[in-house]
GUMIGU-221358 format. One record per residue (C-alpha): x, y negated, z negated. Coordinates in steps of 0.05 Angstrom, whole numbers, plus 5000, padded with zeros to 4 digits. Layout:
REM residues N
XYZ/...
//
This chain:
REM residues 806
611074602261/617674382292/616974912346/609974662364/612673962374/618274232418/613374582464/608973962467/615273552485/616874012544/609674022567/609473252568/615973232607/613173722658/606773322667/610672682676/615373022725/609573292766/606972592779/613872392806/614072992853/616172962926/615972202939/622172142895/626272662933/629872612999/627773163048/632373473100/631974023152/636674593171/635874903240/639575363286/639375903339/641276643341/642977083400/638777693382/634477973438/629678293388/627577683348/621278033322/625878493282/630077923254/628577543189/632576943165/632576803090/634976153059/637776192988/639975622942/646375612902/642875972844/641376572888/633976402890/630176522955/627775842981/624476023047/623976563099/623376443174/622376893235/625876613296/621776483359/622776883423/628676433442/632076553375/630775863346/629175753272/627975143228/627775033152/624474373134/622973983069/629574173037/632873762982/640273622985/644774152957/648474802974/644975373010/646776013046/643376463097/641977203097/639877513162/636278183162/635178603225/630279173221/630479153145/638079173137/642378583119/646978463179/649977783163/650977293107/653576583113/658476213068/655875603030/652375073071/652574363042/646273983060/646273223051/642873053117/639073403173/643673943200/643674373263/648074993259/652175243317/649375843353/649776463310/652777063346/650277663307/655678123333/661377643318/663277123267/659676463269/664075893292/665275213263/663875223189/659175793172/663076443174/658577053176/660377733147/656878393154/657178583080/658578253014/665578342987/666378762925/668778152887/666277442900/665376792862/659076362863/657275762820/662475902767/660876652763/665277232785/660777752817/662178492826/657678782881/657179482853/652479752907/658079632957/663180042918/664580762936/668580862873/662480702830/658781302860/655881752806/658681332750/654981012692/654480262679/659580342624/664680652672/663380092722/665179582668/671080002645/674379942713/672179222729/677778712740/679578342675/675478812630/678779212575/675479722528/679079952466/678980612429/672680402390/668980222455/669379472442/669179072508/673578472522/673978032584/680477712604/683177822534/676977542497/672377982457/665477892423/661977842490/654577792505/652378382549/645778302586/641378752630/637678312680/638777702636/636478042572/641478162517/642878872496/641878932420/648179342408/655679292401/661579772400/660080512408/652480412406/652879932465/657580412501/652881002492/646980582518/650880372580/653281082592/645981272602/644880772659/646981072726/651080622772/646080772828/641180322791/646179732789/646279212843/651778762816/655178522752/655977782737/661777532694/660176842666/666276612628/663875902613/656175882610/652475212610/647774992554/641975282594/644375972573/643576232502/649576022461/651376722438/657877062458/664576802481/662676992552/656877342586/656877992626/650178072662/648678742694/643378632748/639279252767/636879362838/630279062860/627179132929/624878452955/622178663023/614878603043/610679213056/612179873021/619480043010/623580492967/629680922958/631581592929/638581812909/641882412877/649082482853/652983072826/659783002794/664683402754/670883302713/671583762654/663883742648/658083662695/654582992712/648082882749/644582222766/637782172800/634081532819/627581352853/624580662865/618580402903/616179702917/609879442951/608778712969/603478353007/601277623009/598177642939/601378212901/608278482889/608379152853/614579542835/616380172797/622880552787/625181162750/631981482737/634382102702/641582232683/644782842652/651982712634/656883112592/663382782572/668382792516/672382322472/678982612446/682282172393/689082352364/691581972304/698081902266/696381502201/701681282152/700280972083/705580552045/705980241976/707679501963/715079671969/713979962038/715280662013/711581212051/706181522007/702081972053/701082152126/694982422162/695882772229/688882822258/685783112321/678582912335/674783212394/667682952406/663083202461/656582862484/650983102529/646482522549/639482632575/637181942595/630481722624/629481002647/622680772675/620180082692/613979812727/610979132737/607178662782/607077942805/600477622826/600777002869/594676592849/596276052900/602275692929/604075402861/602475932808/605176632799/603277092741/607477702726/608578262677/613378842669/613679442623/619979842611/621680492575/628380812558/629481482525/636381732510/637682402475/644482672459/647483182412/654382982389/658983562373/665283342337/671083762311/676483452268/682883822249/687683452201/694283582166/696183172104/703583022093/706482782027/711682232015/717182732035/713582832103/712183562085/705183872092/700983852028/694084072052/689584112113/682283982125/677184082180/670683712194/664983922239/659583432263/653283732292/648083192303/641783052343/640482332365/634582022400/634381292421/628080972450/626580282477/619979972499/619679272528/614078822552/614778172590/609177682609/611177092653/608376502690/611576042741/608775382764/611875072826/611874322822/614274192893/617674552951/624474312930/625974762871/622174402816/618574892771/616175072701/617075792677/614476112613/616176792585/613677212527/617677832509/616478392460/621978912452/622079512407/628079952394/627980582351/633081112337/633181752297/639282172280/639582842244/646782932222/650483522195/657683462170/661584072146/668283892114/673084412086/679584242050/685084772046/691384832005/697784922044/697385672033/690685682069/686185782008/679685372007/680184801957/673584441969/667284512011/663083892027/656683952068/653283292082/646583222118/643882562143/636882332163/637381652196/631581232222/632380552252/627180062280/628179382313/622578912336/623978282376/618977742394/621077172439/617476582471/620976082518/619175542568/623875212619/622974612664/627074462726/625473802761/628873472821/628772712825/630772222879/638072032891/640172762879/638672792804/636173422771/633473532701/633174202665/630274282596/627174822554/625275092486/625575782455/623676122391/625076842371/623877312312/627677942298/626678472245/631279082239/629679632189/635080172180/633380732131/639181222121/638481822075/644182302060/643882962023/649383381991/648184102013/654884381988/651584831936/646285121984/640584641966/640083921991/640683391937/640182661955/646882301953/645581611923/652581381939/651381442013/643881352020/642080652043/636180222065/637879552099/632879042127/635278472171/630677882190/632677322237/629276712267/632776282319/629775642348/632975292407/632174682451/636574462509/637273952563/641573912626/642373322673/645973392739/647672902794/650873022863/654372512905/657472632974/663772972947/662872952872/657873292826/656973292751/652673682701/651973502627/648273942578/646774002504/643574572466/641374592394/640175242357/637375332287/638776012256/635476322194/637977002171/636177452113/639578112099/636478552045/640079162017/634179531985/638580061953/642479551911/637478971913/642878551946/640177961987/644277512032/641376892065/644476432116/641475812149/645075352197/643874882255/649174762308/650074372373/652874682437/655074182490/657174362561/659473982623/661574132694/665173672742/666273872815/669973502870/670573692944/677373472969/675073653039/670874183072/675374753049/678374512983/674574432917/676474272845/672074432785/672874272711/667974542658/667574642584/662574942534/661775102461/659475812442/657576202380/657976952365/653477172308/655177822271/651278432295/645878692249/649879292226/656278882219/652878532161/650379182129/655079392071/652980122078/658580632080/658081112139/662881692128/666381972190/670982462155/674082532085/679181992101/675081492141/668581112136/665280512170/662279942129/659279262146/661278602115/655578182087/660277582080/661977582154/661276892185/659376732257/665176532302/665075902345/669075802409/670775212453/672075422526/675575002579/676575192652/679774862713/678475212780/681275082849/677975422908/680075452981/674975603034/670375882980/674576502986/680976422946/680476212873/685176012817/682375892747/686475612690/682775712624/683875552550/679575732490/679975632415/675976062367/674675932293/672976502245/674477012300/670577652286/675678222288/675378972281/680179172225/682579782188/683179702112/686680242071/683780322001/683780821943/677281161924/676781711871/684381771873/684581891948/687181422002/681881272055/681180782113/675280312120/673380102191/670079432184/669778712211/672978092182/674177372202/680977152226/682476422215/683176272289/684676562357/686976192420/687376402492/690976112553/690076462620/690676412695/685776832737/686876922812/682377212867/685677302936/682077722989/686377913049/684078173117/690078613134/687278853201/680378893233/679279543198/682679413131/680078913079/683578803013/680578472951/685878272901/685277972832/690177832776/689577562706/695477282668/694277062597/697076952527/692777102465/694876832397/691777032329/692476742259/689477002194/690077452133/686478122131/688078722086/693578322052/697078252119/698377542144/699577392217/700976712248/700476592323/701477332335/700477552408/704177632474/704077442547/700677992587/697078112653/692878582693/692278652768/686978982811/686679142885/680779432923/682179662994/676479813043/677780173109/672880183168/674080843203/668680793256/662481213272/659381013205/665281243163/668780793112/673880943058/676180582995/682380582951/682680202884/688780102840/689179752773/694979612724/694479332654/700779102619/702279172545/697878722500/698378502428/691378372401/691778122328/693978752290/693679212350/699179352401/696279662464/700780042512/700379932588/696080382631/693780432703/689180822748/687780992821/680981132852/679381392922/672881472959/669381543027/662381463055/658381613117/652281203138/647181563181/642181293231/636281523188/637980973137/641481443089/648481463060/653082023037/658681822988/664482182956/668981892901/674782142860/676481682802/682781642760/686382122806/692582172763/688882142696/692681532670/687381032648/686481242575/688680752520/694280852471/695780352415/698980212348/695679842289/700479532239/698479262170/702679142108/700979812075/698480202135/700980392205/696680782254/698381062323/692681312366/691581612434/684681672466/683082152522/676382072557/673482422617/675681902668/677982372723/671482562758/669682762829/662582572852/658282692913/651982282924/646482202976/641781612982/635681533028/632080873039/625180823068/619980293083/618879653121/623679083135/621178403113/623978053052/619777732998/620577292938/625077562883/621477682818/623077422748/626477852696/623977562631/626277112575/628877472514/635877202526/639077092457/637077682415/638578372438/646178382426/647078532353/644379192326/650379652334/655879872288/660979452324/
//
């Protein structure tokens, strides 16, 4: 009933706002002139500060253009010539009618609006750092996971957990929709998405209350979409090799006319790669006396066969109403092959026994998604109401086969253990949301919305002991866990802009209802809570080139579905994963202060404080007289973060552009896990990144990227420094095609090494992944040249993060 009232409330606001429409808003115009002699091939697109296309104009035969009925705010221009983007302006602040100086397409625009021929690899817009992946040569032939792995400020540990600028528990989105996975499951999903499908990656470190409250920060991977009128498309193929072969293939097509916008895309990727984990594990008693040591070598090989398909259509009923739908499908098959070789040392550090484990599995993950959407345009100034319904289904099957053999030191077989697993998982997500954006007079803007979502995850895991030749169900490992979740949210944002000062205040309320049912043990855990999430942004223009911005927000990270599942998932005789049904959500307060110069150089000072920080931990325990390690999650009391992030592009020469970024920060952690207390444990650390682009002429460009990460102490983990160097080159041809070559991690130095220290357990590990890869790719674009209206992506924005093992 409460949700019905919320929708009625938004509907009433929208009806009231519609009546106020344009008479309450000041209208301005933006006009100018270009020097092109072929104006019929030129198209000028005006975008607002939220990257939404506002209007498109074709200049007259004299090169003149005019955009009218614009509300005050910040805009920028994109100019396309014969279908290709040739220039893009910096931000244009519009508070009165403005006439731009003449735009020289072959040179930079003078007096205030500097034009560039291509987006930089790194840029910042509206509080977001943006990585323009399609402009990167080094990203050629990679997966989305590898793009993130080498992104400035991003770190990925040995368990595939992603952190941004030292902060973990992120929300990862694809086109604004949350991925329902964490840890290795999320990594495997992203490894199946070819970088050729990715347009850009947005890093939102301090989201406003308009965004879902989940995650300390948001990483949004935006896939490519063709916005041009007529029929357009592209096809690409990439072939790479390191130790194993990699192949990415992508095809997309888009058709748009006055009433209909239809799109479809398909990609197939075949990628083989390995994960080589070497462990030195030492167990101690309460007197810190060494009891046992495991020396382990784990080699895991994957072969992904990934299909991604998506199709949809927008139908423009009239100037105010647009209906749309999209259907997506993902299929990812892979056959993990793992080989574990271990030596067990006694308290005297002499060998006692050895064991080997073989993992031969077959996995198949599938995802089907449906989005229905409607947009009602209230006026021509950006006021609108949008409504989205999403249905998403995830399913996975895994047939596992573990063969473990334990040998005495003389080589005689002591024990044979054959374990077979039949795992089936299903996840259904239903989401309904409605958002209102309304502009009022005197430069006020209101944003409000409501959302409700339902999630049900059903994981049925059956394990069989086949050591004697026949399969007998193993009740100690077999598990059936059902997770149900309902989240209801309402938010409101009010913003106001003066001549030099702007402010935005927001408040979001989320009500969460969770039930976890362990059918095997009849264990039921319920949690219900309602929390408020405020946010605010204050911005002040010191002058035309200097700006100051202060913002803050409160965030929540809910445990993933499998992080709450107490099921024991055995990796080898000495290690298993298990969820924690008592795991609490963590809450974070984020504060940022940003100085920008010329909308080009940025310095951001940030501070955050997290309560009940969700942390990956290793817990040594004794089971059946044997020492084993449990990989699980627990809540630290608190974690704090203080950092300085810098972006400084440099134009060294006319042919050499350098994009530099650096992150300096101090993380501090307090809590007690596995009988090990830490208080304000952490260190000062930093990472630096430099991307160098070289224009060689005749359509040739080259790229060199270097990155260095210093030593970092993250709670109980001490990570060693590492670095990498990437090189690449490309050639653009006159037939609108591009040939690219890249060679990543030239010196094979980017793999992590770390040490975990607990009271009764010390572990050293080294991970070797296939990061040194050479790739050659070819892309051909075809079609017409005119741009159209960008389509919506959907509204399931707070759900799809939390199904993985973590």
